[in-house]
C-alpha positions as CSV (number, residue, x, y, z in Angstrom):
1,M,-71.7,54.0,-1.9
2,A,-76.1,54.6,-2.1
3,Q,-77.3,55.9,0.8
4,T,-80.1,53.2,2.2
5,E,-76.6,50.7,2.3
6,R,-74.8,53.3,4.9
7,E,-77.8,53.7,6.9
8,E,-78.2,49.8,6.7
9,K,-75.1,49.3,7.7
10,K,-75.1,51.9,10.6
11,A,-78.0,50.1,11.7
12,K,-76.8,47.1,11.9
13,V,-73.4,48.9,14.0
14,I,-75.6,50.5,15.7
15,D,-77.9,47.0,17.4
16,V,-73.9,45.3,18.5
17,L,-73.8,48.5,20.0
18,N,-77.4,48.3,21.4
19,R,-76.9,45.3,22.4
20,A,-73.7,46.0,24.2
21,R,-75.0,48.4,26.1
22,S,-77.9,45.4,27.2
23,M,-75.0,43.4,28.2
24,E,-73.3,46.6,30.3
25,L,-76.3,47.1,31.2
26,A,-76.7,43.5,33.3
27,A,-72.8,44.0,34.3
28,I,-73.5,47.3,36.1
29,S,-76.8,45.7,38.2
30,Q,-75.1,42.6,39.0
31,Y,-71.9,43.9,40.1
32,M,-73.4,46.2,42.9
33,N,-75.3,43.5,43.7
34,Q,-72.6,41.7,44.9
35,H,-70.4,45.1,45.7
36,Y,-73.4,45.8,48.5
37,N,-73.2,41.7,49.6
38,L,-69.7,41.6,50.0
39,D,-69.7,44.4,52.3
40,D,-72.9,43.0,54.4
41,M,-70.3,39.9,55.2
42,D,-67.6,42.3,56.1
43,Y,-65.5,41.0,52.6
44,G,-64.3,45.1,52.1
45,E,-61.7,44.6,50.4
46,L,-63.6,42.3,47.7
47,A,-66.4,44.9,48.1
48,A,-64.3,47.7,47.6
49,K,-62.4,46.0,44.2
50,M,-66.5,45.0,43.3
51,K,-67.7,49.4,42.8
52,L,-64.8,49.7,41.2
53,I,-65.5,47.1,38.3
54,G,-68.8,48.2,38.3
55,I,-67.7,51.7,37.8
56,D,-65.7,50.5,34.6
57,E,-69.0,48.7,33.0
58,M,-70.9,51.9,34.0
59,R,-68.1,54.0,31.6
60,H,-68.3,51.3,29.2
61,A,-72.3,51.4,29.2
62,E,-71.5,55.7,28.6
63,A,-68.8,55.2,25.9
64,F,-71.7,52.7,23.8
65,A,-74.9,55.0,24.4
66,E,-73.1,58.2,23.2
67,R,-71.4,56.9,20.0
68,I,-74.9,55.4,19.4
69,K,-75.9,59.2,19.6
70,E,-73.4,59.5,17.9
71,L,-75.2,57.9,14.6
72,G,-78.4,59.1,15.5
73,G,-80.2,55.5,17.2
74,E,-81.9,55.3,20.2
75,P,-79.9,53.5,23.2
76,T,-81.3,51.3,25.5
77,S,-81.9,51.3,28.9
78,E,-82.8,47.6,28.9
79,P,-80.1,45.2,31.0
80,D,-79.7,42.0,29.3
81,Q,-80.5,39.6,31.9
82,K,-81.5,39.6,35.9
83,V,-79.5,40.0,38.5
84,Q,-78.4,37.2,40.5
85,K,-79.6,37.6,44.4
86,G,-78.0,36.1,47.3
87,Q,-75.3,34.2,45.5
88,A,-72.0,32.8,48.8
89,V,-69.0,34.3,48.3
90,E,-67.4,31.4,46.1
91,A,-69.9,31.7,44.0
92,I,-69.3,35.2,43.0
93,Y,-66.3,34.6,41.4
94,P,-67.1,32.0,39.5
95,F,-70.3,33.5,38.0
96,D,-68.4,36.6,37.3
97,A,-65.5,35.4,35.3
98,G,-67.9,33.4,33.3
99,L,-69.3,37.0,32.5
100,E,-66.0,38.2,31.4
101,D,-65.2,35.3,29.4
102,N,-68.8,35.4,27.3
103,T,-68.8,39.0,27.6
104,I,-64.7,39.5,26.0
105,D,-66.1,36.4,23.1
106,I,-69.6,38.5,22.5
107,Y,-67.5,42.1,21.7
108,N,-65.2,40.7,19.7
109,Q,-68.0,39.0,17.2
110,F,-69.3,42.6,18.1
111,L,-66.2,44.0,16.6
112,L,-65.8,41.8,13.3
113,V,-69.6,43.4,12.6
114,C,-68.3,47.2,13.4
115,R,-65.1,46.6,10.8
116,D,-67.5,44.2,8.2
117,N,-70.1,47.9,8.4
118,G,-66.8,50.2,7.6
119,D,-67.4,52.0,11.0
120,S,-64.0,52.3,12.8
121,V,-64.6,54.6,15.6
122,S,-66.7,51.4,17.2
123,M,-64.1,49.2,16.7
124,K,-61.9,50.8,18.5
125,I,-64.6,51.9,21.4
126,F,-64.5,47.6,21.8
127,E,-61.1,46.8,21.3
128,Q,-59.8,49.6,24.5
129,I,-63.3,48.1,26.4
130,I,-62.7,44.3,25.4
131,D,-59.0,46.0,27.0
132,E,-60.2,45.9,30.6
133,E,-63.7,43.6,30.2
134,Q,-59.7,41.1,29.9
135,M,-58.3,42.7,33.4
136,H,-62.0,41.9,35.0
137,F,-61.2,38.9,34.0
138,N,-58.0,37.9,34.9
139,Y,-59.5,39.4,38.1
140,F,-61.7,37.7,38.5
141,D,-60.8,34.3,37.8
142,S,-57.7,34.8,40.5
143,I,-59.9,35.3,43.3
144,K,-61.7,31.7,42.1
145,D,-58.6,30.6,42.3
146,H,-57.4,32.2,45.5
147,I,-60.9,30.2,47.2
148,E,-60.8,27.5,45.4
149,K,-56.9,26.6,46.4
150,L,-57.1,29.0,50.3
151,G,-61.0,28.1,51.5
152,N,-61.4,29.9,54.4
153,V,-58.1,30.6,55.0
154,Y,-58.3,33.3,52.0
155,L,-61.9,34.7,53.3
156,A,-60.9,35.4,56.5
157,K,-58.1,37.2,56.1
158,I,-60.0,39.9,54.3
159,A,-62.8,39.9,56.6
160,G,-63.1,42.8,58.8
161,T,-60.8,44.9,55.5
162,P,-62.4,48.4,55.3
163,S,-64.8,48.8,51.8
164,S,-63.3,52.3,51.3
165,T,-62.8,52.4,47.2
166,G,-61.0,56.4,47.9
167,I,-63.2,58.1,45.9
168,G,-64.8,60.9,47.4
169,P,-68.4,62.1,47.3
170,S,-68.7,63.8,44.4
171,G,-71.6,64.4,41.5
172,F,-74.0,66.9,39.9
173,A,-75.5,68.0,43.6
174,V,-72.4,66.4,46.2
175,G,-70.4,69.0,44.3
176,G,-72.4,72.4,44.3
177,D,-73.2,71.9,40.4
178,A,-76.5,71.9,41.7
């Protein structure tokens, strides 16, 4: 295979990895915004799970960035859409289920681009992330169904629950690496 053909194939994979990264960056911002709002509305249990899903999306964005760098590309830092702010709790879960469903569909298409261009490593990254996005979809869809069927009874049960996610302080500054 000629060097230019390999470079063209690599460029196609880098493109879909960057498009996926852009989607993840949007999801991070969206879910963290919802986490803060759910916490402010005193739906701590929902807020905590939203934060954990946002952290999953951060891991996904980082996995895509690392692979892009391995392939010699430059990871994007631009989200593919703006955050929907100020959503009512009843609107959050159908919205997020739609985002995840769309993401699963697009990532399956991106996986095929990786396969068609001979990149099994990137293909495996998409496979793993698709599995996690399916878990997110299932959770959002389940909460949506609970709210639709039980309404205020369900929301009243969750109101006032703690928002602690069990994540202790860590990081560069807090962890003592500074």
